[in-house]
N, C-alpha and C positions, 0 to 999 in steps of 0.2 A: 029445202026445209032443213033447218039446223038440227043437229043431233042433241038429244037431251043430255044434260050434264049431271054428274053425280057429286058435285062439290058440296061439302057441308056448309050450312048457313054460318055467316060471319056473325060473331057475337061480341059483346063486351066481356070483361073479366068475370062478371057475375052471371053471364049466360043470356043476357037480353039481346034480341036480334038487332043488327046494325043495318039501317037503311042505306046510308052512304058513308063510305070511308075515304071519299075523295074531296069532300067539301065540308067546311065547318058551318055551324049554325050562325047566320048573320041577319041583321036588320036590312032586308032588301038585298038586291044583287051586289051592290057596292057598299053596303053599310058595314058597321063594326060588328065584331064577333060578340056573342052573348056568353056570359058566365054560366048560363043554364045548359050549355052544350056538354052534357055529362060524358058523352062518348069521347069528345076531345080531351077533357080533363083526365078521364080514365087512361086514355092512350098516352098522353104527354107525361102524366105523373109517373107512369111506369117507365117510360123512356128515360126520364131524368134519374131513375134509380136502378137501371138495369146493369150498371157496373158495380161489382163488389170490390172491396180492397184486394189488390194483388198480394201474393205471398211476399213476405219480407225477403226471403231467400227462395230459390227454386221457382221464381215467377214464370219463367219461360219453359214450357214442357209439352210433352205429347204422351199419349197412352193408348192402351189396348187391353182387351179382355182375352182370357184363355184358361188354361188349367195347369195344375201341378199334378204329376203322376208319381206316386210313391214307388221307390225301387227297393225299399227295405223288405227283407223276407226273414221274419223271425228275429230280426235285430232291433226292430222299432221299439218294442216295449222295454228293452234293456237300455235304450238311449233316451227315449222320451215317451211319456204316456199321452202325448198330444194325438188327437184323433186322426189328423191328416197324415200321420206317420205310422198308422196302426197296421196297415196291410199292403203288401205288394200289389200294385196295379190300381190302388184306390185313387180316384181323381177328385181333386178339390178345385172349384172355380177360383180364378185369380183375376185381379186387375193390376196392371203394371203401369207406372208413370215414370218417364225418364225426363231429365231436365238439366239445364245449366244452373249454376248456383248464384252467382253474384249479380247478373244483369237484370234489367227490367223486362217486363213482359214482351216488349217489342224488340229485344236484343237478338243478336244472331245466334243460331244454333251451333255455329262452328267456333265460337269464342274459346280461347285457351282458358279452361275452367274445369274443375271436377264436374262430373255428371251425376245428378241424383239418380238413384236406382231403388225405387220404392215398389213393394209388392204387397197387395192386400189379399190374404188367403181367406176365402169365405168358408170356414170350417163348420162342421156340425156342432162344435162347442163355442162358436162365436168367431169373431174376426181376429186374425193374427196379422199384424203389419210388420214386415221386414223393411225398415227404412234405412237404406244404406247409400253407398256411392259406388262409382266405378273404380275407386281406389281403395286399397285395403287399409290405408292409414288416414289420419286427419291432421290438420294444422296445429291444433292445441289439444291438450289432454285433460284440461279442467274446464267444465262448462261455464264457470264464471268469467272466462276470457272470451267466450264466444261472441257476445255483442260487440266487444272492442274489435275483434278480428273482422266481423262483417262490416263494421263501419269503415274499415280501411278499403273494402271492396266497392263501397258506394261512392257517391259524388262529393267533392269538396264542398263544405257548407257555404263557402264564399263564391267560388268560381262556378260551381255546379258542373265541374269537369272531373273525370277520373284523375286520381292523384297518385302518381308513382312514388312520391315521397312518403305518403301515408302507408302505402302498400309495403314498401321495403323498410320503412322505419320500424313498423311493427314486427315484420319478419326478422329483421336483424337483431331486434331486442328480445325476440322469443325464439331462440335457436332450436327448440324442440320441433319447429315447423319445417326444418330443413329436409326431413325425409319426404314429407308431402310435396314440397316444392321441387324436389328431385324427380318425383313422379310427374308432377304437373308440367314441368318444362321439358320433359322427355317427349317422344313422339306420341305417347298415350295421352298427353294433355289435350290433343285435338283428334278425338276418335272420328272415324268415317261413319257418321250416323250413329243411331242407338243400337243397331243390330249387331255391330262388330265390336262390342266391348263387353268385358266381364262386369259382374256386379258383386259387391261384398257387403256383409253386415257391418264391416269395419269394427263396430263395438263388439265386445265379448258378451254373449248371452249365457244363460243357464238352461240346461235341459235336465228334466227330472224324470227318472224311470218309474215304472209302475211299482217298483219296490221302494221308491223314495231315494234312490241313489242319484247324486248330482254329477253332472259333467258340465264344464265350462266349454263353450263352443264358439267358433266363428263360422259363418255361412259364406259359401263361395258359389256364385252363379257363373259358370264357364260357358262362353258363347259357343254354340255349335257352328256358327257361321265363320269362325276364325277371327282373330284380331286383325283389324284393318284401320289404319290411321291416315290422317291428312298431314301433309307438310305444312309448315307455318305459312308458306306462300299460297298453297291451295285453300287453306282455311280463311285467309284474309280475302282472297278473291271471291270465294263463295259468300262471305259475309256481305259483300256488296252486290253480288248478282243473284243470290238465292239464300237469303237469311233464314228461311224456313227449311233448309236442306234436309236436316235430320227428321223433322216432322213429316215432310213429304215422303222421304224414303221409307219410313216405318208404315205409313198409311198405304202407300202404293204396293209395298211388298205383300201386305196382308190381303189387299184387294185382288192381287193376282194369285193368291193362295200359296205364296212362297212364305209360309209361316215361320217366323223366327223362333228359335228355341235355345234354351240354356240347360246344361247338365248341372245339377245342384249337388254340392258336396258340403260336408262339415269337417272341420278340425275339432277334435275333442280332447280335453285333459281332465283328469280327476283333480280334486282339491290338493291332494298330496303331490301330484306332478306339478301343479301350479306353484306350490310352495318352493319347489326346487328348480324352477325354470330360470333360464339365463337372464331374462328381463322381467319386469313387472307385466304379467299377462293381461292386466286390465288397463294398460297404457295404450290408448288408441293411436299414438304416434309410432308404435312398434308393430311388426308382424310376428306371427309364429312361423319361424322358418320351416319350410316343408321337409327339410332333412331331419328336423327334430320332432315335428308333429305331422303325421301322415293325414291324408284326406280320405274320407269315407263317402262314397256315393250314396245319396239318399233319394234322388229322384230327378225329374226332368220337368222344366216349365216350357210350355208352348203357348204362343200368342196367336189366336186364330180368328179374332173378331174385332173389327174397328168399332168405336163408339158410334151410336146413332146421333147423338147430339153432344158436341164437345163441351159446352158449358155445363150441361146437366151431369155429365158422367166423368169428365176429366177436370175441368176448372173447379167444380164443387167437391171433387174427391178429397177426403181428409185422411191423411196417413199419420199415424202416431206410434212411436216406439212403445208407448204405454199400453197399446192394444195387444194384449197377450192372452193366451189360452192355457188351461191346465197342461202342465208338462213343459212350459216355457216360462222362464222368469228372468228378472234383471240379474245383473252381476254387480260387483263393486266398482265397475268401470265408471269413473267420475263423469265423463262426457255423456254416457248413457243415462246416468242418474239425473243430470240436468235436463236432458231431452225428454225424460218421462213427463215432466211438468210442461216444458216450453211448447211442445207441439200441440197438445190439446188446448193450451191457453190461447195460442194464435188462432186455432179453429173457432174457438168461442168468439173471438173478436171478428174474424173474417166472415164466418158463416152463421154464427149465432149459437145460443145455448143448446139448441136442439139439432146441431149439425149431424148428429148420429141418426136422425130420422130421415134425412135426405136419402132417397132410394139407393144411390151408389154407395153410401156409407153404411147402410143398414145390413145387419147380419142375415143369414139364411132364415127362413121361417122356423126351422128346427131349433134355432138359437135365438128366437125373438126375445128382446129384452123384457124382463118381468121384474120390476123393482118399485120403489116408492118415490121415485122422482116425478114431479108434476110441474105443469105450467111452463113458464118461460116463453121467450119470443119464438115465433114460428113453430109452435107445437102442433104438428100436423097429424099426430097419431091419436089413438083413442084416449090418451092421457089417463090411463088407469081406470077409465069408466067410473063406476060408482064405488070401486073398492076403496078402503081406507088408505090414507097416505102416511101411515105411521106403522112402526113395527118395534116390538112384538104386538100382535093383536089376536083376538079370539075369533076372527071371522074365517069361515071356510073358503077355500079357493084362493087364498092370498099367497104371494110368493114366500118361500121359506128358504133357509140356508141349505146348501148342499150337505148331505150327511144326516139330515133330520128325518129321513123316511127310508123305508126298506127299498132296496134296488138302486139306491144312489151309488154312483161310482166313487169309491174312496179316493180322496186326494188331500194330502196334507202339504201345504206350502213349506218348502225347505228354507230354513233360515241360515244365513251365511256366517254364523257366529265364529266358527273355527276353520273357515276355509281360506285358502290363498296364503300369500306371504304373511309372515308373522306380524308386520306392522299394521295389517288389516284387522287384527284382533284387539287393537288398543282402544282406549276410550275415545269417544267421538270428540273431534276438535278440528281446527283449521290447520291442516298439515300441508305446507307448500312442498311441491316437488323441487328437488335440488338438481340443477343441471350437472350432469356427469359426462365422462367420456363415452359412456354407453349410448348417449343420445346421438352420437356422430358415427357409431359403428355401422348401423344399418344403411344410412345414406351412402356411406363409403362402399359398403358391400354391393349395393344396388348399382352404383356408378361403375364399379369394376366388373360387374356382371354384364354390362352392356357391350355390344360390339363397337368397334372403333367409330363407325359411321353414326351409331346411335349416341355415343358419347359426344361426338361433334355436334349433332343436332341439339342435344341437351344443353351443352355449354353455349352454343350460338343463341338458342331461344332465351335462355336465362340471361345471358350477357346483353342481348338486344333490349330486353325489358328493363333490366337493372340500370342500363345506361341513362335512362331518363330520370333517375333519382339523383339526389345530391351526392357529392364525392365522399363526404364522411359516412353516409349511409352505405355507399358501395363498399367502402373499406371495411366497415363492420360486418357486412354480409360475407365478404370474401374471407374474412378471418374465420367465420363460422364454417364456410365450405372447406377451408384449408384443414380444419380439424377432422373433416371426414376423409379428404384425400387431396394431396398436394397437386396432382395432375388435374383434378377436377377444378380446383381454384385457378390454376394457371390458364386452363381453357376458357373459363368465364372471364378472367381478367383480359385476355387477348380479345375476346368478343366485345367486351365493353369498350376497349380502345378503338377497335375497328368501327363499332357502331357510333361512338362519339365523334369520330373524324368525319362521319357523314352528316351529322346534325347541322 
């Protein structure tokens, strides 16, 4: 006698029971299908639409859930009035997503590429997204250059192949990128999975204290597992044998309860300190050297839960630098300013106007959205019920601005009118960055900081890649590298010659 089963009844998307999911409705056994087979149409129409547009950048990635535990004790309110930094030991749920940048969704995890490092903090005041990378700097410092840079990472419009000429043509004509390329072609350009790499906000953010004092900050997530990298040869081999290497490593580590963690720090400067700093503190191609700006520990992030469904919780996750909470604000960083618009705009295209209603993107119940936005595609929420969709209004129980009722937490956004270097106080206009010798100082310092074997790995990796570009592009890029360090340029030149002789 067979055992009774407890499987739920199979239904259509509207809940109607399905008698057969193995045969379509036909005229007789061998006859044609009928258009009235609504189960087939329901099933096939969904199948035809189950892929959403992949991310333009950061298409290939993996993620997990966990928590951030605050380590600030009495210092939080003097740094930021953000709720998740308010008390030592306070835990805030987080979602982390790690990714490569330039490749398609099916590309290899081990490609030489920066790694996206995005964290969604589900705070009691709403969601705060820290959308950074595993490198403290970036290729360009003005967001208007970003689409051009990304186009050089994609496929040639005629051949549909990766294009070294486009890659290095742009790089050699935009020398501000040298700092990031020095990081990218070092050993840290191919991290051993996602657990063994640091994360950085890269952009400068603002933190506002309970008294309204502003600090400009950079966030650092320092891996507790230690830095571990792949050689170029190992990364290439894994790309062919296990292209999902980093995705697998993260998932399996959490499954075996070897929970990865990162200690979180901030570097902070006052507006007055920014005005006297050695470089523009809002230039994302520069770091704040640790010898000049110390690090303050603010907490620890632990990832301890894998997603139940990758599409619902990771593929549909929407991270945006514009998602901020009281106590955290933008800075005059040009790249950040451009990202404030760009990320949410791509989510509206990829996931829809109401992407914030998707469960993984929704804030905690305590911070549930209450506003006058209505309708739009895929509005799965209550849509404001019967409340009016305009403001001001005279109806009871409608959303009001913070500060209009007793008990509201006072918070006044800080304006950056007089903060930072003097040129940031001038009238709004289109001011181009001028290339100066300072743009080559930090790449040179980074090269000389490396051990001899690390310098060799950097120059070999860079030279091997650059060897595929045209000679005039190679010369231009070598001239840029020479301005950073002569030995650095000589090492890359030798690697180009050696690699070219093998082609």
